[in-house]
N, C-alpha and C positions, 0 to 999 in steps of 0.2 A: 530749124537748124539748116545749115548749108549742106548740100550733098557732098561737097569736097571734104569738109571736115569729118563727115561720117565715113567716107572712103579712107581717109588718112587714119582715123581711129581704128577702123576694121583692119587695115594693113598692119598697124602697130600691134594690135591684138594677135593677129595671125603670126607675125614675126616672133613675138614673145612666146607664143605657144610652141612654135617649131623649135626655137632656141632652147626652151625648157625640155622638150622631148629628146633633142639631140645631145644636150649637155648634161643630162642627169647622171648621177653616179650609179654605177652598177654594184650590187652587193658582191663582195669578194668571197663569199661563202661563210659558213658558220665560224665564229671565233674559236681559237684553240681553247681546249679545256685547261683551266689553270690547275697546277699541281701544287700541293702544299709542301714546301721544303723548309728544312731547318737552316740555321745560319751557316752551317758547313756546306750546304748545297745538296744534301741528301734528303730523300723523302722519309716519312714516318716509318715506312716498311723496312728501312735499313737500320732502325734503332730498336734496341731491346725495350720492351714495355715496362719491365720491372726495374732494371738498373739504368735505363735511359742512355746507355752507351751506344756508340755507332759501330755497326758491323762492317761498314764499307771500307774499301782500301783506296788509297790515293797513289797516283803514279808520280814518282819524283825522279828527277835527273840525278845520276850518279857520276862522280868524277874520280879519276885515278889520282895518284900521289903528285903527279906533275900538273894537275889542274885541267887535264883534257877530259872531254865528255866521254863517258864509258857506257852509256846506255840508260836504261830506266830500271828502277826498283819499286816494288810495291810496298807501301808502308800503311799501317792501320790509321784510320782517321782519328784525330785527336779530340773530337767532339765529346764532351762529357755529359751533355744533357740536351734533349730535343727541345728547342725553343720555338718551333714553328706552331702553326695553328693546330689545335686539338680537334678531333672529330666530335660532333655534337653529342653523341651518346656517352663519351667519356666525361663531358662537362657536367651532365646532370646525374649520371649513374656510373660508378666505376664498373669495370669488367667483372663478370661473375664466373666466367669460365676460364680456365679449368678450376674445378673446386679445390680449395686449399685445405680441407680437413680430411 
């Protein structure tokens, strides 16, 4: 082989190595932990396990008789049943505590 082609190949290899070291992606940290939420946007902890109703409250805008904004009022969530993902222990075995007898 020619010495010039070896030098050109070595230079291309070195440039590729340097470009790879400088242009690599840095990890942004651990990904955020996903939380299981219902269709209403509230987690399982905001829902009653027996009746499946939502305990959370929503902030709604209130208006006076003339149609002007009068502030906020808190109203109960209208969610009737938790439709999000269930914990794995409830899928295979229903909760046994507290005792029902």
